[in-house]
C-alpha positions as CSV (number, residue, x, y, z in Angstrom):
1,X,-14.4,3.9,-16.6
2,X,-12.5,3.3,-13.4
3,X,-11.4,4.9,-10.1
4,X,-7.8,6.1,-10.4
5,X,-5.4,6.4,-7.5
6,X,-3.4,9.7,-7.5
7,X,-0.3,9.8,-5.3
8,X,1.3,13.2,-4.8
9,X,5.0,12.8,-5.0
10,X,6.5,16.0,-6.4
11,X,5.6,19.3,-7.9
12,X,4.3,19.2,-11.4
13,X,3.2,22.5,-13.1
14,X,2.6,20.8,-16.5
15,X,-0.6,18.9,-16.6
16,X,0.0,15.2,-15.9
17,X,-2.4,12.4,-16.6
18,X,-4.3,10.8,-13.8
19,X,-3.7,7.1,-14.1
20,X,-4.8,5.8,-17.5
21,X,-7.5,8.4,-17.9
22,X,-7.6,10.0,-21.3
23,X,-9.4,13.2,-20.2
24,X,-8.3,13.8,-16.6
25,X,-5.1,15.6,-15.7
26,X,-3.7,17.4,-12.7
27,X,-1.1,19.9,-11.5
28,X,0.5,20.3,-8.1
29,X,2.4,23.4,-7.0
30,X,3.7,22.2,-3.6
31,X,0.4,23.0,-1.8
32,X,-2.4,23.3,-4.4
33,X,-3.7,20.3,-6.3
34,X,-5.8,21.2,-9.3
35,X,-7.8,18.6,-11.3
36,X,-8.7,19.2,-14.9
37,X,-11.2,17.3,-17.1
38,X,-11.0,18.0,-20.9
39,X,-8.7,20.9,-20.2
40,X,-11.2,22.5,-17.8
41,X,-10.6,23.0,-14.1
42,X,-13.1,20.8,-12.1
43,X,-11.6,20.6,-8.6
44,X,-9.0,22.1,-6.4
45,X,-7.5,21.1,-3.0
46,X,-5.3,23.4,-0.9
47,X,-2.9,22.3,1.8
48,X,-1.9,19.1,-0.1
49,X,1.6,17.7,0.7
50,X,3.9,15.2,-0.9
51,X,2.8,11.7,0.4
52,X,-1.0,12.5,0.2
53,X,-3.1,10.2,-1.9
54,X,-6.5,10.6,-3.6
55,X,-9.1,8.6,-5.4
56,X,-10.3,10.2,-8.6
57,X,-13.6,8.8,-9.8
58,X,-13.7,8.8,-13.6
59,X,-17.0,7.4,-14.9
60,X,-17.1,9.2,-18.2
61,X,-18.5,12.4,-16.8
62,X,-16.8,15.1,-14.8
63,X,-14.5,13.4,-12.3
64,X,-14.7,13.8,-8.5
65,X,-11.8,13.5,-6.0
66,X,-11.6,12.3,-2.4
67,X,-8.8,11.3,0.0
68,X,-7.6,7.7,-0.2
69,X,-8.8,6.1,3.0
70,X,-6.4,3.8,4.8
71,X,-7.3,1.3,7.6
72,X,-7.9,2.9,11.0
73,X,-6.5,0.1,13.1
74,X,-2.7,-0.2,13.0
75,X,-2.8,-4.0,12.7
76,X,-4.9,-3.7,9.6
77,X,-2.8,-0.9,8.3
78,X,0.4,-2.9,8.5
79,X,-1.2,-5.9,6.7
80,X,-2.6,-3.5,4.1
81,X,0.8,-1.8,3.5
82,X,2.1,-5.3,2.7
83,X,-0.8,-5.8,0.3
84,X,-2.9,-8.4,2.2
85,X,-6.6,-7.9,1.5
86,X,-9.3,-8.1,4.2
87,X,-9.9,-11.8,3.2
88,X,-6.3,-12.6,3.8
89,X,-6.0,-11.2,7.4
90,X,-6.3,-12.9,10.7
91,X,-5.9,-11.6,14.2
92,X,-4.5,-14.6,16.2
93,X,-2.1,-17.4,15.5
94,X,-4.9,-19.9,15.6
95,X,-7.2,-18.1,13.1
96,X,-4.1,-17.6,10.9
97,X,-3.4,-21.3,10.8
98,X,-7.1,-22.0,10.0
99,X,-7.0,-19.4,7.2
100,X,-3.8,-20.9,5.8
101,X,-5.2,-24.4,5.8
102,X,-8.4,-23.1,4.2
103,X,-6.5,-21.3,1.4
104,X,-4.4,-24.3,0.7
105,X,-7.5,-26.6,0.4
106,X,-9.6,-24.0,-1.4
107,X,-7.1,-23.5,-4.2
108,X,-5.5,-26.9,-4.2
109,X,-2.4,-25.4,-5.8
110,X,-0.2,-28.0,-7.5
111,X,3.5,-27.4,-7.5
112,X,3.4,-24.2,-5.5
113,X,5.8,-23.1,-2.9
114,X,4.9,-20.8,0.0
115,X,7.2,-18.9,2.3
116,X,6.6,-17.1,5.6
117,X,7.9,-14.1,7.3
118,X,7.2,-14.4,11.0
119,X,8.1,-13.3,14.5
120,X,6.6,-12.9,17.9
121,X,2.9,-12.2,17.4
122,X,2.8,-11.9,13.6
123,X,3.2,-13.9,10.4
124,X,2.8,-13.3,6.7
125,X,2.6,-16.1,4.1
126,X,3.1,-15.6,0.3
127,X,3.2,-18.2,-2.4
128,X,4.6,-18.7,-5.9
129,X,2.0,-20.3,-8.1
130,X,3.7,-22.1,-11.0
131,X,0.3,-22.4,-12.8
132,X,-0.1,-18.7,-13.3
133,X,3.3,-17.2,-12.3
134,X,4.0,-14.5,-9.8
135,X,3.7,-14.0,-6.1
136,X,0.4,-14.1,-4.2
137,X,-0.4,-12.9,-0.7
138,X,-2.4,-15.8,1.0
139,X,-2.5,-15.2,4.7
140,X,-1.4,-12.8,7.4
141,X,-1.9,-12.1,11.1
142,X,-0.8,-9.6,13.7
143,X,-2.0,-10.2,17.3
144,X,0.1,-7.8,19.2
145,X,0.3,-4.0,19.5
146,X,1.5,-2.5,16.3
147,X,4.0,0.2,17.0
148,X,7.2,1.6,15.3
149,X,9.4,-1.2,16.6
150,X,7.1,-3.9,15.3
151,X,6.7,-2.2,11.9
152,X,10.5,-1.8,11.6
153,X,11.1,-5.4,12.5
154,X,8.6,-6.6,10.0
155,X,9.9,-4.4,7.2
156,X,13.5,-5.4,7.9
157,X,12.5,-9.1,7.6
158,X,10.2,-8.6,4.6
159,X,13.0,-8.9,2.0
160,X,10.9,-7.7,-0.9
161,X,9.5,-4.5,-2.1
162,X,6.1,-3.0,-1.3
163,X,3.7,-1.9,-3.9
164,X,2.9,1.6,-2.7
165,X,4.9,4.7,-3.8
166,X,7.7,5.4,-1.5
167,X,6.7,9.0,-0.6
168,X,3.2,7.7,0.3
169,X,4.4,4.8,2.4
170,X,6.9,7.0,4.2
171,X,4.2,9.6,5.0
172,X,2.1,6.8,6.7
173,X,5.1,5.5,8.6
174,X,5.8,9.1,9.9
175,X,2.2,10.0,10.7
176,X,0.9,6.7,12.1
177,X,4.0,5.1,13.6
178,X,6.3,8.0,14.5
179,X,9.1,7.1,12.1
180,X,11.9,9.6,11.9
181,X,14.3,10.4,9.0
182,X,16.8,8.1,10.8
183,X,14.3,5.2,10.9
184,X,13.5,5.6,7.2
185,X,17.1,5.8,6.3
186,X,17.7,2.5,8.2
187,X,15.0,0.8,6.2
188,X,16.4,2.2,2.9
189,X,19.9,1.0,3.8
190,X,18.9,-2.5,4.7
191,X,20.3,-5.3,2.6
192,X,16.8,-6.4,1.6
193,X,15.2,-3.0,1.5
194,X,11.4,-2.7,1.2
195,X,11.9,0.2,-1.3
196,X,12.2,-0.9,-4.9
197,X,15.6,0.1,-6.2
């Protein structure tokens, strides 16, 4: 079995499946999250709001639930929101260039194309590997204070969607970076919005 991510997005009074688990379901009434296993209540959380996220551990026995932990440092959080793993993060321009060179040599990708989103004190490099298709996150760095203005600048340049549910990502942007409804609306209206349409 596997750990399942559960993102709270809207009220659901009818039992909904947790990820791809066959036996674990949940309901959410706007404040109370109730977890069921084989139609039996096994856990309950009160004070849950839209945008909260949990890890449900499903190992074949009664599942357990805990809050999804996000990175504590804002630079790591920004890179994490853009789906760069710990191994793909650097914290200076020099270490970023070293990481990028290492990744290129390590994988020796033939016929791939990479592209970069960068600005003052940050850069993010992705590549398109023709040998296995798709887009891969290969290196990133942020070496300046991560605040609302930097996050907004990065997200407006990003030009591609992010992989987190919108309600969850907006909750992080509000709580950690002080985004307002107007800021979020600006991101949504951008020509290359980070939100999947």
